[in-house]
ROPA-476104 format. One record per residue: x, y, z of N, C-alpha, C in turn; chain; residue in three letters. Coordinates in Angstrom, 2 decimals, padded with zeros to 5 digits. Each point is the difference from the previous one (the first is absolute). Layout:
<sites>
((X,Y,Z),(X,Y,Z),(X,Y,Z),"A","ALA")
...
</sites>
This chain:
<sites>
((009.89,017.36,-027.84),(000.30,000.43,001.25),(001.24,-001.10,000.30),"A","MET")
((001.13,000.40,000.47),(001.01,-001.19,000.45),(-000.39,-000.38,001.52),"A","PRO")
((000.27,-001.31,-000.11),(-000.27,-000.98,001.31),(-001.52,-000.11,000.25),"A","GLY")
((-000.72,000.20,-000.84),(-001.36,-000.03,000.23),(-000.17,-001.60,-000.18),"A","LEU")
((000.89,-000.81,-000.55),(-000.44,-001.50,000.02),(000.96,-000.84,000.76),"A","HIS")
((000.75,000.90,000.76),(000.87,-000.74,001.20),(-000.74,-000.53,001.05),"A","THR")
((000.51,-001.19,000.35),(-000.62,-000.55,001.16),(000.85,-000.59,000.76),"A","CYS")
((-000.06,000.12,001.31),(000.87,-001.01,001.07),(-000.11,-001.32,000.09),"A","ARG")
((000.80,-000.62,-000.33),(000.07,-001.52,000.03),(000.22,-000.63,001.33),"A","THR")
((000.55,000.70,001.10),(-000.04,-000.54,001.39),(-000.75,000.77,000.80),"A","THR")
((-000.59,-000.39,001.03),(-000.94,000.75,000.92),(000.96,000.81,000.83),"A","PRO")
((-000.28,001.19,000.55),(000.62,000.72,000.97),(000.40,-000.52,001.26),"A","PRO")
((-000.89,-001.09,000.45),(-000.14,-000.61,001.17),(000.02,-001.51,-000.47),"A","HIS")
((000.45,-000.81,001.03),(-000.10,-001.42,-000.32),(-001.55,-000.20,000.31),"A","PRO")
((-000.34,-001.08,-000.77),(-001.51,-000.45,000.18),(-000.12,-001.52,000.09),"A","PHE")
((-000.64,-000.47,000.80),(-001.12,000.63,000.96),(000.97,000.46,001.25),"A","PRO")
((-000.65,000.94,000.76),(000.86,000.70,000.99),(000.42,-001.21,001.11),"A","PRO")
((000.75,000.28,000.88),(000.38,-001.19,001.05),(-001.26,-000.02,000.86),"A","ARG")
((-000.55,-000.88,000.59),(-001.07,-000.16,000.78),(000.50,000.54,001.34),"A","PRO")
((-000.92,000.28,000.61),(000.49,000.53,001.43),(000.18,-001.24,000.96),"A","GLN")
((000.95,-000.04,000.95),(000.46,-001.24,000.80),(-000.90,000.12,001.31),"A","GLN")
((-000.89,000.87,000.33),(-000.32,-000.10,001.21),(-001.36,-000.26,000.32),"A","ASP")
((-000.64,-000.48,-000.98),(-001.39,-000.46,000.15),(-001.15,000.92,000.24),"A","GLY")
((000.47,001.45,-000.38),(-000.95,000.94,000.24),(-001.10,-000.06,-001.26),"A","GLU")
((000.13,-000.34,-001.21),(-000.77,-000.36,-000.90),(-001.43,-000.61,000.17),"A","PRO")
((000.24,-000.80,000.72),(-000.98,-001.22,000.72),(-000.67,000.82,000.90),"A","TYR")
((000.47,000.78,001.00),(-000.70,000.55,001.12),(-000.92,001.16,-000.89),"A","ALA")
((000.62,000.74,-000.56),(-000.69,000.99,-000.83),(-001.14,-000.32,-000.58),"A","LEU")
((000.12,-000.81,-001.18),(-001.13,-000.88,-000.64),(-000.88,-000.64,000.90),"A","VAL")
((000.25,-000.80,000.89),(-000.73,-000.73,001.15),(-001.05,001.01,000.73),"A","GLY")
((000.64,001.06,000.28),(-000.75,001.18,000.93),(-001.19,000.54,-000.81),"A","ALA")
((000.31,000.07,-001.40),(-001.26,-000.02,-000.79),(-001.10,-001.11,-000.40),"A","ASN")
((000.45,-001.18,000.71),(-000.89,-001.13,-000.35),(000.03,-000.50,-001.50),"A","GLY")
((001.06,000.07,-000.58),(000.05,-000.25,-001.47),(000.89,-001.39,-000.28),"A","ASP")
((-000.92,-000.95,000.08),(000.48,-001.53,-000.08),(000.67,-000.07,-001.32),"A","LEU")
((-000.77,000.58,-001.01),(000.62,-000.34,-001.49),(001.41,000.45,000.06),"A","ARG")
((000.09,001.44,000.48),(001.60,000.53,-000.24),(000.88,-000.83,000.92),"A","THR")
((-000.46,-000.40,001.07),(001.04,-000.84,000.72),(000.39,-001.25,-000.67),"A","LEU")
((-000.96,-000.91,-000.84),(000.38,-000.81,-000.58),(000.79,000.14,-001.17),"A","ALA")
((-000.10,001.27,-000.65),(000.94,000.48,-001.16),(001.55,000.18,000.87),"A","VAL")
((000.14,000.65,001.15),(001.05,000.22,000.40),(000.87,-001.46,000.25),"A","LEU")
((-000.71,-000.88,000.59),(000.45,-001.54,000.23),(000.53,-000.52,-001.47),"A","ARG")
((-000.90,000.11,-001.21),(000.27,-000.73,-001.14),(001.14,000.91,-000.49),"A","ARG")
((000.54,001.32,000.09),(000.86,000.70,-000.23),(001.21,-000.25,000.97),"A","LEU")
((-000.05,-001.02,000.72),(001.12,-000.29,001.03),(000.56,001.02,000.75),"A","HIS")
((-001.15,001.15,000.35),(000.66,001.03,000.74),(000.25,-000.72,001.67),"A","CYS")
((001.09,000.34,000.48),(000.44,-000.68,000.98),(-000.76,000.18,001.33),"A","PRO")
((-000.06,-000.73,000.76),(-000.24,000.26,001.44),(000.89,000.43,000.73),"A","TRP")
((-000.07,000.90,001.09),(001.08,000.40,000.85),(000.56,-001.09,000.72),"A","SER")
((001.44,-000.02,000.10),(000.60,-000.77,000.94),(-000.63,000.15,001.36),"A","PRO")
((000.00,-001.30,000.84),(-000.31,000.15,001.29),(-001.44,-000.08,000.41),"A","GLY")
((-001.01,000.08,-001.02),(-001.18,000.27,000.32),(-000.61,001.17,000.17),"A","GLY")
((000.79,001.14,-000.39),(-000.54,001.28,000.09),(-001.18,000.51,-000.83),"A","ARG")
((-000.27,-000.84,-001.25),(-001.16,000.26,-000.66),(-001.36,-000.31,000.94),"A","THR")
((000.02,-001.12,000.39),(-001.03,-000.28,000.76),(-000.32,000.90,001.21),"A","LEU")
((000.95,000.58,000.60),(-000.09,000.97,001.13),(-000.51,001.22,-000.38),"A","THR")
((000.47,000.56,-001.18),(-000.42,001.29,-000.62),(-001.51,-000.45,-000.44),"A","LEU")
((-000.27,-001.01,-000.28),(-001.57,-000.15,-000.57),(-000.74,-000.01,001.00),"A","ALA")
((000.36,-000.65,001.25),(-000.74,000.00,001.23),(-000.16,001.59,000.43),"A","VAL")
((000.97,000.73,000.23),(-000.16,001.29,000.43),(001.39,000.86,-000.30),"A","TRP")
((000.00,001.08,-000.84),(000.78,000.78,-000.52),(-000.08,001.46,000.72),"A","TRP")
((001.02,000.19,000.96),(-000.10,001.14,000.76),(000.28,001.23,-000.84),"A","PRO")
((001.11,000.02,-000.82),(000.40,000.90,-000.91),(-000.97,000.07,-001.39),"A","GLY")
((-000.88,-000.67,-000.18),(-000.74,-000.22,-001.38),(-000.81,001.16,-000.28),"A","GLY")
((-000.15,000.92,000.53),(-001.01,001.14,-000.20),(-001.42,-000.65,000.08),"A","GLY")
((-000.82,000.24,-001.04),(-001.30,-000.51,000.00),(000.18,-001.69,-000.16),"A","SER")
((000.88,-000.45,-000.49),(000.20,-001.46,-000.26),(000.44,-000.54,001.43),"A","PHE")
((-000.90,-000.29,000.96),(000.57,-000.26,001.08),(-000.22,-001.75,000.48),"A","THR")
((-000.93,-000.68,-000.74),(-000.05,-001.52,000.26),(-000.94,-000.40,-001.26),"A","SER")
((000.05,-001.46,-000.03),(-000.60,-000.65,-000.65),(-001.09,-000.94,000.46),"A","CYS")
((-001.14,000.01,-000.58),(-001.04,-000.86,000.47),(000.12,-001.52,000.21),"A","GLU")
((-000.42,-000.56,000.80),(000.28,-001.39,000.38),(-000.02,-001.01,-001.20),"A","PRO")
((-000.77,000.43,-001.17),(-000.15,-001.02,-001.17),(001.36,000.39,-000.83),"A","ALA")
((000.42,001.07,000.15),(001.39,000.40,-000.86),(001.00,-001.07,000.87),"A","VAL")
((-000.10,000.08,001.30),(001.32,-000.45,000.83),(-000.19,-001.61,-000.34),"A","LEU")
((-001.28,-000.50,-000.04),(-000.28,-001.44,-000.41),(000.74,-000.30,-001.27),"A","THR")
((-000.19,000.88,-001.23),(000.59,-000.10,-001.24),(001.55,-000.08,000.21),"A","TRP")
((000.53,001.03,000.44),(001.50,000.03,000.27),(000.44,-001.21,000.56),"A","LEU")
((-000.56,-000.58,001.37),(000.48,-001.17,000.50),(-000.06,-001.24,-000.86),"A","LEU")
((-001.33,-000.18,-001.12),(000.06,-001.02,-000.63),(000.85,-000.07,-001.32),"A","ALA")
((000.40,001.37,-000.37),(000.99,000.19,-000.94),(001.56,-000.51,000.46),"A","ALA")
((000.07,000.17,001.20),(001.33,-000.56,000.37),(000.85,001.10,000.90),"A","GLY")
((-000.60,001.08,000.33),(000.78,001.19,000.63),(000.74,-000.46,001.09),"A","VAL")
((001.29,000.15,-000.01),(000.86,-000.42,001.24),(-000.74,000.92,001.41),"A","PRO")
((000.22,-000.63,001.12),(-000.59,000.49,001.18),(000.95,000.06,001.00),"A","ALA")
((000.16,001.32,000.75),(000.46,000.16,001.24),(-001.02,-000.13,000.73),"A","ASP")
((-000.58,-000.94,000.85),(-001.38,-000.33,000.62),(000.13,001.17,001.01),"A","TRP")
((001.12,000.12,000.87),(-000.11,000.97,001.23),(-000.05,001.26,-000.54),"A","GLU")
((000.74,000.44,-000.77),(-000.23,001.43,-000.63),(-001.11,000.28,-000.69),"A","ALA")
((-000.98,-000.94,-000.51),(-001.42,000.08,-000.55),(-000.59,000.10,000.98),"A","ALA")
((-000.06,-000.70,001.24),(-000.87,000.06,000.94),(000.02,001.28,000.94),"A","ARG")
((001.32,000.83,-000.15),(000.03,001.12,000.69),(-000.48,001.17,-001.01),"A","ARG")
((-000.05,-000.44,-001.14),(-000.64,001.15,-000.74),(-001.38,-000.20,000.05),"A","ALA")
((-000.75,-001.02,-000.07),(-001.20,-000.26,000.32),(-000.78,000.80,001.23),"A","ALA")
((000.61,-000.16,001.09),(000.04,000.64,000.90),(-000.26,001.51,000.23),"A","ARG")
((000.86,000.47,-000.83),(000.16,001.27,000.00),(-001.00,000.70,-001.08),"A","ARG")
((-000.47,-000.94,-000.78),(-000.86,000.42,-001.20),(-001.28,000.67,000.42),"A","ARG")
((-000.72,-000.27,001.14),(-001.19,000.28,000.32),(-001.06,-000.60,-000.73),"A","GLY")
((-000.66,000.58,-000.83),(-001.12,-000.63,-000.59),(000.25,-001.54,-000.60),"A","HIS")
((-000.70,-000.95,000.41),(000.11,-001.41,-000.37),(001.20,-000.56,000.27),"A","GLY")
((000.56,000.46,001.14),(001.10,-000.50,000.52),(-000.07,-001.23,000.65),"A","GLY")
((-001.18,-000.39,000.57),(-000.27,-001.34,000.61),(-000.35,-000.92,-000.94),"A","ASP")
((-000.39,000.28,-001.21),(-000.33,-000.84,-001.14),(001.38,-000.43,-000.75),"A","GLU")
((000.79,001.10,-000.11),(001.31,-000.46,-000.64),(000.81,-000.68,000.82),"A","VAL")
((-000.09,000.13,001.45),(000.76,-000.85,000.67),(-000.62,-001.57,-000.03),"A","LEU")
((-001.17,-000.16,000.06),(-000.61,-001.44,000.09),(000.40,-000.56,-001.83),"A","ALA")
((000.09,000.92,-000.87),(000.53,-000.51,-001.27),(001.54,-000.36,-000.07),"A","LEU")
((000.73,000.87,000.59),(001.33,-000.27,000.10),(000.33,-001.42,001.11),"A","LEU")
((-000.82,-000.36,001.09),(000.49,-001.11,000.70),(-000.64,-001.20,-000.85),"A","ALA")
((-001.05,000.24,-000.71),(-000.24,-001.16,-000.77),(000.95,-000.48,-001.13),"A","GLU")
((000.43,001.27,-000.58),(001.26,-000.20,-001.11),(001.18,-000.66,000.40),"A","ALA")
((000.53,000.58,001.36),(001.20,-000.46,000.51),(-000.02,-001.50,000.39),"A","GLU")
((-001.35,-000.51,000.57),(-000.15,-001.32,000.34),(000.02,-000.84,-001.28),"A","ALA")
((-000.61,000.39,-001.04),(000.06,-000.65,-001.55),(001.47,-000.04,-000.28),"A","GLU")
((000.68,000.94,-000.02),(001.39,000.08,-000.45),(000.82,-000.96,000.85),"A","ALA")
((-000.08,-000.02,001.41),(000.56,-001.00,000.77),(-000.13,-001.33,-000.20),"A","GLU")
((-001.19,-000.36,-000.23),(-000.61,-001.36,-000.38),(000.67,-000.62,-001.29),"A","ALA")
((-000.07,001.10,-001.13),(000.65,-000.31,-001.21),(001.52,-000.31,-000.10),"A","ARG")
((000.45,000.94,001.05),(001.61,-000.32,-000.05),(000.23,-001.26,000.88),"A","ALA")
((-000.72,-000.37,001.14),(000.22,-001.27,000.63),(-000.14,-001.17,-000.85),"A","ALA")
((-001.10,000.13,-000.85),(-000.27,-001.10,-000.86),(001.23,-000.16,-001.10),"A","ALA")
((000.53,001.07,-000.56),(000.79,000.14,-000.98),(001.45,-000.57,000.81),"A","GLU")
((000.27,000.06,001.39),(001.14,-000.59,000.54),(-000.23,-001.50,000.30),"A","ALA")
((-001.15,-000.13,000.17),(-000.39,-001.36,000.24),(000.43,-000.97,-001.27),"A","ALA")
((-000.35,000.50,-001.07),(000.19,-000.48,-001.43),(001.73,-000.12,-000.24),"A","VAL")
((000.45,001.06,000.26),(001.36,-000.02,-000.27),(000.62,-000.87,000.95),"A","ALA")
((-000.38,-000.09,001.44),(000.73,-001.09,000.65),(-000.38,-001.40,-000.50),"A","VAL")
((-001.01,-000.08,-000.39),(-000.58,-001.42,-000.56),(000.99,-000.39,-001.27),"A","ALA")
((000.34,000.97,-000.45),(000.75,-000.19,-001.39),(-000.76,-000.26,-001.21),"A","GLY")
((-001.19,000.74,-000.04),(-000.89,-000.07,-001.10),(000.57,001.42,-000.83),"A","PHE")
</sites>
């Protein structure tokens, strides 16, 4: 049969596909509580969204269908992994989220205070010339 042994040497689409730039993969995976897949996304260098949108979507995603929010343990994981934060937007999202909103507001306040303390310490080191 002619062509039976023919193979394509180039894929029809580039691989791997260009990762989403909006942080949605983290919010979707996080809403399922899947910490292993979150770790894989980081290892694959899936980008955070610019401007803190990843965290805000993880706190509460109004357009996410059944994927509306991540549990505090997932938010803690994202923060520990270095997700950029727009603290005001994340607080607004926590207030709109409903269930667990107070716990998330407390978590965000603690994380923001830690981030500010870290930034102040780094600035002090830079001023001291170390």
